[in-house]
MIDOSE-1310 file (N, C-alpha, C; in nm, 2 decimals, decimal comma, always signed):
residues 157
mgll	+0,09/-0,12/+0,00/+0,00/+0,00/+0,00/+0,09/+0,12/+0,00; +0,06/+0,22/-0,09/+0,14/+0,34/-0,09/+0,07/+0,45/-0,01; +0,16/+0,54/+0,03/+0,11/+0,65/+0,11/+0,18/+0,78/+0,06; +0,10/+0,88/+0,02/+0,15/+1,01/-0,02/+0,11/+1,11/+0,09
sasl	+0,20/+1,20/+0,12/+0,17/+1,31/+0,21/+0,22/+1,43/+0,14; +0,14/+1,53/+0,14/+0,17/+1,66/+0,08/+0,12/+1,77/+0,16; +0,19/+1,88/+0,16/+0,15/+2,00/+0,24/+0,19/+2,13/+0,16; +0,11/+2,23/+0,18/+0,13/+2,36/+0,11/+0,06/+2,47/+0,20
vvpr	+0,13/+2,58/+0,21/+0,07/+2,70/+0,28/+0,02/+2,79/+0,17; -0,11/+2,82/+0,18/-0,18/+2,91/+0,09/-0,20/+3,04/+0,16; -0,15/+3,15/+0,12/-0,16/+3,27/+0,19/-0,29/+3,34/+0,18; -0,39/+3,26/+0,23/-0,53/+3,31/+0,23/-0,60/+3,26/+0,35
plpe	-0,71/+3,32/+0,40/-0,77/+3,27/+0,52/-0,84/+3,13/+0,50; -0,84/+3,06/+0,61/-0,90/+2,92/+0,61/-1,03/+2,91/+0,54; -1,13/+3,00/+0,57/-1,27/+2,98/+0,51/-1,26/+2,99/+0,35; -1,17/+3,08/+0,30/-1,16/+3,09/+0,16/-1,09/+2,97/+0,10
vfaf	-0,99/+2,92/+0,16/-0,92/+2,80/+0,11/-1,01/+2,68/+0,11; -1,07/+2,66/+0,23/-1,16/+2,54/+0,24/-1,27/+2,55/+0,13; -1,33/+2,67/+0,11/-1,44/+2,68/+0,01/-1,39/+2,65/-0,13; -1,27/+2,68/-0,16/-1,21/+2,65/-0,29/-1,21/+2,49/-0,31
faea	-1,16/+2,42/-0,21/-1,15/+2,28/-0,22/-1,28/+2,21/-0,21; -1,38/+2,27/-0,14/-1,51/+2,22/-0,12/-1,60/+2,23/-0,25; -1,55/+2,31/-0,35/-1,62/+2,32/-0,47/-1,57/+2,21/-0,57; -1,65/+2,11/-0,60/-1,60/+2,00/-0,67/-1,55/+2,04/-0,81
anlq	-1,60/+2,14/-0,87/-1,55/+2,18/-1,00/-1,41/+2,23/-1,00; -1,36/+2,27/-0,89/-1,22/+2,31/-0,88/-1,12/+2,19/-0,89; -1,17/+2,07/-0,86/-1,08/+1,95/-0,88/-1,04/+1,94/-1,02; -1,13/+1,97/-1,12/-1,09/+1,97/-1,26/-0,98/+2,07/-1,29
ritp	-1,00/+2,19/-1,22/-0,91/+2,30/-1,24/-0,76/+2,27/-1,19; -0,75/+2,19/-1,09/-0,61/+2,17/-1,03/-0,56/+2,03/-1,07; -0,63/+1,95/-1,15/-0,58/+1,82/-1,20/-0,50/+1,84/-1,33; -0,38/+1,77/-1,34/-0,30/+1,79/-1,46/-0,37/+1,77/-1,59
pwld	-0,35/+1,85/-1,69/-0,42/+1,83/-1,82/-0,39/+1,70/-1,88; -0,28/+1,64/-1,86/-0,25/+1,51/-1,93/-0,34/+1,40/-1,88; -0,42/+1,42/-1,77/-0,51/+1,32/-1,73/-0,65/+1,33/-1,79; -0,67/+1,44/-1,87/-0,80/+1,47/-1,94/-0,91/+1,44/-1,84
friv	-0,90/+1,50/-1,73/-1,00/+1,48/-1,62/-1,13/+1,56/-1,64; -1,24/+1,49/-1,63/-1,37/+1,55/-1,64/-1,47/+1,50/-1,54; -1,54/+1,60/-1,48/-1,65/+1,56/-1,38/-1,77/+1,52/-1,46; -1,83/+1,40/-1,43/-1,94/+1,36/-1,51/-2,07/+1,39/-1,43
tapp	-2,07/+1,39/-1,30/-2,18/+1,42/-1,22/-2,23/+1,57/-1,25; -2,36/+1,58/-1,27/-2,42/+1,71/-1,30/-2,41/+1,81/-1,18; -2,37/+1,93/-1,21/-2,37/+2,03/-1,10/-2,51/+2,08/-1,07; -2,54/+2,13/-0,95/-2,44/+2,15/-0,84/-2,42/+2,02/-0,77
iemr	-2,30/+2,01/-0,71/-2,27/+1,89/-0,63/-2,27/+1,94/-0,48; -2,36/+1,89/-0,40/-2,36/+1,92/-0,26/-2,26/+1,83/-0,19; -2,16/+1,90/-0,14/-2,06/+1,82/-0,06/-2,11/+1,79/+0,08; -2,11/+1,67/+0,11/-2,16/+1,62/+0,24/-2,13/+1,47/+0,25
pgav	-2,14/+1,41/+0,37/-2,11/+1,27/+0,38/-2,21/+1,20/+0,29; -2,16/+1,10/+0,22/-2,25/+1,02/+0,13/-2,26/+1,08/-0,01; -2,21/+1,20/-0,04/-2,21/+1,26/-0,17/-2,12/+1,17/-0,26; -2,17/+1,14/-0,38/-2,10/+1,06/-0,48/-2,07/+1,14/-0,60
idyr	-1,95/+1,13/-0,65/-1,91/+1,21/-0,76/-1,84/+1,12/-0,86; -1,89/+1,13/-0,99/-1,83/+1,04/-1,10/-1,74/+1,13/-1,19; -1,63/+1,07/-1,23/-1,54/+1,14/-1,32/-1,50/+1,05/-1,43; -1,44/+1,11/-1,53/-1,37/+1,04/-1,64/-1,23/+1,09/-1,65
lrir	-1,14/+1,01/-1,68/-1,00/+1,06/-1,70/-0,92/+0,95/-1,78; -0,80/+0,99/-1,81/-0,71/+0,90/-1,89/-0,59/+0,88/-1,80; -0,56/+0,75/-1,78/-0,43/+0,72/-1,71/-0,35/+0,64/-1,81; -0,23/+0,71/-1,85/-0,14/+0,66/-1,95/-0,22/+0,63/-2,08
gipi	-0,31/+0,72/-2,11/-0,39/+0,71/-2,23/-0,51/+0,62/-2,23; -0,53/+0,55/-2,12/-0,64/+0,46/-2,11/-0,76/+0,53/-2,04; -0,88/+0,53/-2,11/-0,99/+0,59/-2,05/-1,04/+0,51/-1,92; -1,07/+0,59/-1,82/-1,11/+0,52/-1,69/-1,23/+0,60/-1,63
gwrs	-1,32/+0,52/-1,58/-1,43/+0,58/-1,50/-1,39/+0,58/-1,35; -1,42/+0,68/-1,28/-1,39/+0,69/-1,13/-1,51/+0,74/-1,06; -1,54/+0,67/-0,95/-1,65/+0,72/-0,86/-1,59/+0,73/-0,72; -1,61/+0,85/-0,66/-1,57/+0,87/-0,52/-1,68/+0,91/-0,44
eitv	-1,67/+0,88/-0,31/-1,77/+0,92/-0,21/-1,71/+1,00/-0,10; -1,78/+1,11/-0,06/-1,73/+1,18/+0,05/-1,77/+1,11/+0,18; -1,68/+1,06/+0,25/-1,71/+0,98/+0,37/-1,70/+1,06/+0,50; -1,62/+1,17/+0,50/-1,61/+1,25/+0,62/-1,62/+1,40/+0,56
wdpp	-1,70/+1,48/+0,63/-1,72/+1,62/+0,59/-1,73/+1,70/+0,72; -1,62/+1,77/+0,75/-1,61/+1,85/+0,87/-1,55/+1,99/+0,84; -1,64/+2,08/+0,77/-1,59/+2,21/+0,73/-1,56/+2,30/+0,85; -1,46/+2,38/+0,85/-1,37/+2,40/+0,74/-1,23/+2,34/+0,76
hlfv	-1,24/+2,22/+0,83/-1,11/+2,16/+0,87/-1,07/+2,03/+0,80; -1,17/+1,96/+0,75/-1,14/+1,82/+0,71/-1,25/+1,77/+0,61; -1,20/+1,70/+0,51/-1,29/+1,61/+0,44/-1,22/+1,49/+0,38; -1,29/+1,38/+0,36/-1,22/+1,26/+0,31/-1,30/+1,21/+0,19
deqr	-1,24/+1,18/+0,08/-1,30/+1,11/-0,03/-1,24/+0,98/-0,05; -1,32/+0,88/-0,08/-1,28/+0,74/-0,10/-1,33/+0,69/-0,24; -1,23/+0,63/-0,31/-1,27/+0,57/-0,44/-1,37/+0,45/-0,41; -1,48/+0,46/-0,49/-1,58/+0,35/-0,48/-1,57/+0,26/-0,61
rgpy	-1,53/+0,32/-0,72/-1,50/+0,25/-0,84/-1,39/+0,32/-0,92; -1,29/+0,25/-0,97/-1,19/+0,32/-1,04/-1,06/+0,23/-1,05; -0,95/+0,29/-1,08/-0,83/+0,22/-1,12/-0,75/+0,16/-1,00; -0,78/+0,19/-0,88/-0,71/+0,15/-0,77/-0,78/+0,04/-0,69
rrwv	-0,70/-0,04/-0,62/-0,77/-0,13/-0,52/-0,82/-0,05/-0,40; -0,74/+0,06/-0,37/-0,78/+0,14/-0,26/-0,73/+0,28/-0,29; -0,81/+0,38/-0,26/-0,78/+0,52/-0,27/-0,86/+0,60/-0,16; -0,79/+0,64/-0,06/-0,85/+0,72/+0,05/-0,77/+0,85/+0,06
hthr	-0,84/+0,96/+0,03/-0,77/+1,09/+0,03/-0,83/+1,18/+0,14; -0,74/+1,21/+0,24/-0,78/+1,29/+0,35/-0,73/+1,43/+0,32; -0,82/+1,53/+0,33/-0,78/+1,67/+0,31/-0,79/+1,74/+0,44; -0,69/+1,80/+0,49/-0,69/+1,88/+0,62/-0,65/+2,02/+0,59
frpv	-0,71/+2,11/+0,67/-0,69/+2,25/+0,66/-0,68/+2,31/+0,80; -0,58/+2,40/+0,82/-0,57/+2,47/+0,95/-0,50/+2,60/+0,93; -0,54/+2,70/+1,01/-0,48/+2,83/+1,00/-0,34/+2,82/+1,05; -0,25/+2,89/+0,99/-0,11/+2,91/+1,03/-0,07/+3,05/+1,01
dggt	+0,05/+3,09/+1,06/+0,10/+3,22/+1,03/+0,11/+3,23/+0,88; +0,06/+3,34/+0,83/+0,07/+3,36/+0,68/-0,03/+3,30/+0,60; -0,13/+3,23/+0,65/-0,24/+3,17/+0,57/-0,30/+3,04/+0,62; -0,32/+2,95/+0,53/-0,38/+2,82/+0,56/-0,29/+2,71/+0,52
lved	-0,26/+2,61/+0,61/-0,19/+2,49/+0,58/-0,29/+2,39/+0,52; -0,26/+2,35/+0,40/-0,34/+2,25/+0,33/-0,25/+2,12/+0,33; -0,31/+2,01/+0,39/-0,24/+1,89/+0,40/-0,32/+1,78/+0,33; -0,26/+1,70/+0,25/-0,32/+1,59/+0,18/-0,25/+1,46/+0,22
evqf	-0,33/+1,36/+0,25/-0,27/+1,23/+0,28/-0,36/+1,13/+0,19; -0,29/+1,05/+0,11/-0,35/+0,96/+0,02/-0,30/+0,82/+0,05; -0,39/+0,73/+0,09/-0,35/+0,59/+0,10/-0,40/+0,53/-0,03; -0,31/+0,46/-0,10/-0,35/+0,40/-0,23/-0,29/+0,26/-0,25
gapg	-0,36/+0,18/-0,32/-0,31/+0,05/-0,35/-0,35/+0,02/-0,50; -0,26/-0,03/-0,58/-0,28/-0,06/-0,72/-0,30/-0,21/-0,73; -0,38/-0,24/-0,84/-0,39/-0,39/-0,87/-0,25/-0,43/-0,90; -0,21/-0,55/-0,85/-0,08/-0,60/-0,87/+0,02/-0,58/-0,75
grli	-0,03/-0,50/-0,66/+0,05/-0,48/-0,53/+0,16/-0,38/-0,54; +0,24/-0,38/-0,44/+0,34/-0,28/-0,42/+0,45/-0,27/-0,53; +0,48/-0,38/-0,59/+0,58/-0,38/-0,70/+0,52/-0,29/-0,82; +0,40/-0,31/-0,86/+0,33/-0,23/-0,96/+0,33/-0,08/-0,92
erlf	+0,30/-0,06/-0,79/+0,29/+0,08/-0,74/+0,43/+0,15/-0,76; +0,53/+0,08/-0,72/+0,67/+0,13/-0,73/+0,71/+0,16/-0,87; +0,67/+0,07/-0,96/+0,71/+0,08/-1,10/+0,63/+0,18/-1,18; +0,50/+0,19/-1,15/+0,42/+0,27/-1,24/+0,34/+0,38/-1,16
vdrd	+0,30/+0,36/-1,04/+0,20/+0,44/-0,98/+0,26/+0,55/-0,90; +0,36/+0,52/-0,82/+0,42/+0,62/-0,73/+0,46/+0,75/-0,80; +0,53/+0,74/-0,91/+0,58/+0,85/-0,99/+0,46/+0,94/-1,04; +0,36/+0,87/-1,09/+0,24/+0,94/-1,14/+0,17/+1,02/-1,03
vhmi	+0,15/+0,95/-0,91/+0,08/+1,02/-0,80/+0,16/+1,14/-0,75; +0,29/+1,12/-0,75/+0,38/+1,23/-0,70/+0,37/+1,35/-0,80; +0,37/+1,32/-0,93/+0,36/+1,43/-1,03/+0,23/+1,50/-1,03; +0,12/+1,42/-1,00/-0,01/+1,47/-1,00/-0,02/+1,57/-0,88
frhr	+0,03/+1,54/-0,77/+0,02/+1,63/-0,65/+0,11/+1,75/-0,66; +0,23/+1,73/-0,72/+0,31/+1,85/-0,75/+0,24/+1,95/-0,84; +0,18/+1,90/-0,94/+0,10/+1,98/-1,03/-0,02/+2,05/-0,95; -0,08/+1,97/-0,88/-0,20/+2,02/-0,80/-0,16/+2,13/-0,71
qqat	-0,05/+2,12/-0,64/+0,00/+2,23/-0,55/+0,02/+2,36/-0,63; +0,09/+2,35/-0,75/+0,12/+2,47/-0,82/-0,01/+2,52/-0,88; -0,10/+2,44/-0,93/-0,23/+2,49/-0,98/-0,31/+2,55/-0,87; -0,30/+2,50/-0,75/-0,37/+2,57/-0,64/-0,32/+2,71/-0,61
ldaf	-0,19/+2,72/-0,61/-0,13/+2,85/-0,59/-0,17/+2,95/-0,71; -0,17/+2,89/-0,83/-0,21/+2,97/-0,95/-0,35/+3,02/-0,93; -0,44/+2,93/-0,89/-0,58/+2,97/-0,87/-0,60/+3,08/-0,77; -0,51/+3,09/-0,67/-0,52/+3,20/-0,57/-0,43/+3,32/-0,61
gvta	-0,37/+3,31/-0,73/-0,29/+3,42/-0,78/-0,16/+3,44/-0,70; -0,11/+3,33/-0,64/+0,01/+3,34/-0,56/+0,13/+3,31/-0,65; +0,23/+3,40/-0,64/+0,36/+3,37/-0,71/+0,47/+3,33/-0,62; +0,48/+3,39/-0,50/+0,58/+3,34/-0,40/+0,51/+3,23/-0,32
vgpv	+0,59/+3,13/-0,29/+0,53/+3,02/-0,22/+0,61/+2,99/-0,09; +0,54/+2,94/+0,01/+0,60/+2,90/+0,14/+0,64/+2,76/+0,13; +0,64/+2,68/+0,24/+0,68/+2,54/+0,24/+0,59/+2,46/+0,15; +0,64/+2,38/+0,06/+0,57/+2,28/-0,02/+0,64/+2,15/+0,00
rvel	+0,56/+2,05/+0,02/+0,61/+1,91/+0,04/+0,53/+1,81/-0,02; +0,58/+1,72/-0,09/+0,52/+1,60/-0,15/+0,61/+1,48/-0,12; +0,56/+1,38/-0,05/+0,65/+1,27/-0,01/+0,57/+1,14/-0,03; +0,64/+1,04/-0,08/+0,58/+0,90/-0,09/+0,65/+0,81/+0,01
s	+0,57/+0,72/+0,07/+0,64/+0,62/+0,16/+0,57/+0,49/+0,14
């Protein structure tokens, strides 16, 4: 099982940053273009426990359907989405937000497991997940009009 941890300080207040991530349409905005990511679920999407969101994307050129469910919803501090159908054996993404000096700390933790186990993850998945989250962090900063950045971290273990 893979584990990704990422953190980023966005120099904006907690309510503004949480609201950005709570808007499902912004996921498309911060996802790398090479994934050709599209939300299939018709808007508006009410974020709450039990909300289900369907997507289409391409992984290494292969079209994939993905369904996630919001399993935890605790605004403005936390939410969790879990894959219900998609390319992974397991995908649990925890989003945490907290005020810090200079803005809001955004923390992502993703537990993921690929079909084929850890060897397949190390050969194919780890690098992709790392690149996706590096892009996501830069796209988040761009969305807020931020040019100078504080601490940014993306780690796999």
